[in-house]
N, C-alpha and C positions, 0 to 999 in steps of 0.2 A: 383414544384420540381418533377423531374421524378421518376418513380418507382425504377430505378437503383440506383439513389442517395439515395433514402429513404432506400433501402436495405442495402447500404453501411453504412449509419448512424446507422441502427439497429445493424449491425454486430459489428461496432466499439464500440457502447455503451455496448453491451454484453461482448465484449472482455475485455474492460477496467474494467467493474464492476466485471468480473469473474476472475480477475488476480490471486486471491489466490486459485482458484479452479484448479483441474487437467485438463489436455488437453481434454480428451474425454467429460467431462461434459461441458466445455466451448464450444467445437465444436458443441455439440448437441444443446445447447442453442442458439448459433449463427445461426445455420441452421434454427431453429424454428423461430427465430426473423426475419430472412430474408424472410422466406416463408409467415409469417403472415403479415409482413409489419406494425407491430403494434407499432413501436417505434415512439416517438415524435421527429420529425425532425426539429422543429423550432429552430432557433439559440438560444443558451443559453445566458442569460444576465449575465454579470460579477457579481460575488458575492461580495457584499460590507457588511462590518460589522458596525452596528450602535453602535458607541461609545459615543453617546450624553448623555447617562445616567451615564457615568463614569466621575469623576472629571478629567479635562484636565491635571492637575498637576500629578495626579496618572498615567494617560496614558503615560505621558512623562517619568515618572520614570520607568514604566514597559518597555518601549522601550529601556531605558538605560540599564536596567537589561538584556534584551534579547541580546543586543549588547555585553555586558560583558561576558555573558554565551556562546556566539557563536551560538545562536539559529538559525540564518539564515544559517550559514555554515552547521549546522547539518541538517536543513530542505532541503537544496540543495542536500546534500548527500543522504538523504532518497528519494527525488524525482528522482534523477538520478538512484538510484537502482531500483525504481519502474518502471521507463520508460524503462530501459534496460531489465527488466523481461517481460514487455508487448510485446516487439518486437517478440520474438519467439512464444509467445502465439497467437499473431495476425496471424503470418505466418501459424501456425497449424490450426487456426480456419477459416480463410478466404478461400473460394474456390480457388483451384489452377488456375493459368493463368498468362499470361505475365503482366497483370495489377498489380498483387499483390505486388511485390517489390516496384514499383513506388508509389502505394497507401500508403504503410506502411511508406516509406521515407517521403512522403508529410505530412502524419499525424504526424510523429515524429517532423518534422520541425515546423509544426503549433503549436503543444502542447508545444514545447520549447520556443515559443514566449510569452507564458503566464508566468508571474512571480508567479508561484505557491508557491514558498518559502515565498514570502512576504505575499501572501494571508493567508498562514498558520500562520505567525507571527501575522497578524491582527486578525485572528480568535481566537488566543490564549489569546489576551488581556482580554476579558471578563472572561476567565477562571482564569487567574492570579487574576483579580479583585474579583472573587467569593471566592477564597480560601485564599488570602493573603491581609492583611491590608496594608495601605500605609506605616506604620512603618515597617512592615515585608519586604516590597519591598526595603525600604531605607536600612534596615539592611543587606539584601542580596547584595545590590549594594556595600556597604562597604566591605563585605566579598570577593566578586569577584574582588575587587581592591587590595586585599592583595596578597602576594606571593603565599600562599597556594591556594587561590581562583583562581589565574591565572594558577597555575599548574593543578588544577582540570579541568579547562576549556580546557587546551591543551591536556590532556590525555583522556578526556571523550569519544571522538569518537573511539579511539582504545579500551578502556575498554568496550564500548558498543558492538563493533564488536566481541570481544573475548567472552564476556558474552553470546551473541547470539549464537555463535558457540558452546560454552559449553552447553548451554541450549538445543540446537537441538540434540547434541550427547547424553546427558543424557536422553532426552525424547525418542530417538530412542532405546537406551539400555533398558530403563524401559519398553517400549512398547513390545520389543522383549521378555523380560523375562516374562512379564505378559501373553503374548500369549502362550508361552511354558508351563507355569504353568496351564493355563486354559485347554489347550489340554490334558495335563497329568492328570488333575483331572476329565476330562469328556471324556472318551474314545469314547463314542457314537458320540459326536460332532466332535472329531478328525477323526473318520471313515467317517462321513458324508462329512467332508471337503475333505478328500482324494478321496472318490468316486466321488464327484462333480468335483474335479480337473482332475481326470482321464477321466471323461466323456467329458470334454470340451477340452481335448488335441487334436490337429490335428491328424487325422488318417494317 
């Protein structure tokens, strides 16, 4: 594998793993990874989940429950959101050049060939098994087959999106108020912040 390909793999690895970080941090990490060439560029083996320790009948029931709950649809939605957020981060993190858009397009095409949603469902089975008995699973199957269970399944994606939006707004408001209170209670810190901000402003 050439050094150029190794650098690209290092950058993509950092970009994907740093999706939740802000752009300057991701860019700095990506540049460091490219310069060091320290990434492991060997092809990754597909992740398989060992279900041999779980009763096959329970595994089957868990898969039925996942289907009734719409878990795969929700997983697809989550993965699409994640991949859509990766694209702009990659664009900001990779060095500029004519190659960049093509590389990102090829990467997005390749990653979408992997059935990540199914991998998530398979990985969730041992978690279901850990916390829920087979009787619990069967009871939930019965519930999700009822009218109210079906309604809950249909409205869960919208409820989740709205709750996430409300949570983000409440968090931002609480953070803003907490910062204002801290600065009001500690004038020395407020002045230090103001002096630092003035010193870093472009002349």
